[in-house]
C-alpha positions as CSV (number, residue, x, y, z in Angstrom):
1,X,108.1,82.7,50.3
2,X,108.3,86.1,51.9
3,X,107.2,87.9,48.7
4,X,103.7,86.3,49.3
5,X,103.6,87.9,52.7
6,X,104.1,91.3,51.0
7,X,101.7,90.5,48.2
8,X,99.0,89.5,50.6
9,X,99.5,92.5,52.8
10,X,100.7,90.7,55.9
11,X,103.9,92.7,55.8
12,X,104.1,96.1,54.2
13,X,107.0,97.2,52.0
14,X,109.2,99.4,54.2
15,X,108.3,97.5,57.4
16,X,111.3,97.0,59.7
17,X,112.1,93.5,61.0
18,X,114.5,92.7,63.8
19,X,115.9,89.8,65.7
20,X,114.4,88.8,69.1
21,X,117.1,90.8,70.9
22,X,116.6,93.9,68.6
23,X,120.3,93.8,67.7
24,X,119.8,93.5,64.0
25,X,117.3,95.3,61.8
26,X,116.4,95.0,58.1
27,X,113.8,96.7,56.0
28,X,111.3,94.8,53.8
29,X,111.4,95.6,50.1
30,X,108.4,95.5,47.7
31,X,109.6,92.2,46.3
32,X,109.8,90.5,49.7
33,X,113.6,90.7,50.0
34,X,115.3,92.5,52.8
35,X,117.9,95.2,53.0
36,X,120.1,95.9,56.1
37,X,123.0,98.2,56.6
38,X,125.4,95.9,54.8
39,X,123.4,93.2,53.1
40,X,120.5,92.6,50.8
41,X,118.7,89.5,49.7
42,X,116.3,86.8,51.0
43,X,115.2,86.7,54.6
44,X,117.7,83.8,55.0
45,X,120.7,85.5,53.3
46,X,120.3,88.7,55.2
47,X,119.8,86.9,58.5
48,X,123.0,85.0,57.9
49,X,124.9,88.1,56.9
50,X,124.0,90.2,59.9
51,X,125.0,87.4,62.2
52,X,128.2,86.5,60.3
53,X,126.8,83.0,60.0
54,X,127.0,80.5,57.1
55,X,123.2,80.0,57.2
56,X,120.1,81.2,58.9
57,X,116.4,80.3,59.1
58,X,115.0,83.7,58.3
59,X,111.4,82.6,59.2
60,X,112.4,82.2,62.9
61,X,115.2,84.8,63.1
62,X,113.3,87.8,61.8
63,X,110.5,89.3,64.0
64,X,107.9,91.9,63.4
65,X,106.1,94.0,66.1
66,X,102.5,93.1,66.4
67,X,100.4,94.9,69.0
68,X,103.6,95.9,70.9
69,X,105.1,92.5,71.0
70,X,107.7,90.8,68.8
71,X,106.6,87.8,66.8
72,X,108.6,85.7,64.4
73,X,107.5,86.2,60.8
74,X,106.9,82.5,60.7
75,X,103.6,83.2,62.5
76,X,102.6,85.3,59.5
77,X,103.7,82.5,57.1
78,X,101.5,80.0,59.1
79,X,98.6,82.4,58.9
80,X,99.0,82.7,55.1
81,X,99.2,79.0,54.7
82,X,96.0,78.6,56.7
83,X,94.3,81.2,54.4
84,X,95.5,79.4,51.3
85,X,94.1,76.0,52.3
């Protein structure tokens, strides 16, 4: 889960995530949850809320800037999985 990304230092608390079009932003909290202008919760809950959608795959919706390019946070999850195995 996203709290492991924070715990392992792959995403810092306070980091700003956005969607690929940079329309929606949310800030990462220390426990791995997100907070946006009008929602707080898991990466999936906040992703759904900012889009007004019933559900959202937060792993592919939310992106982080890495070396000047946006990458889905799912890449960080894959990296973490590789390190754990």
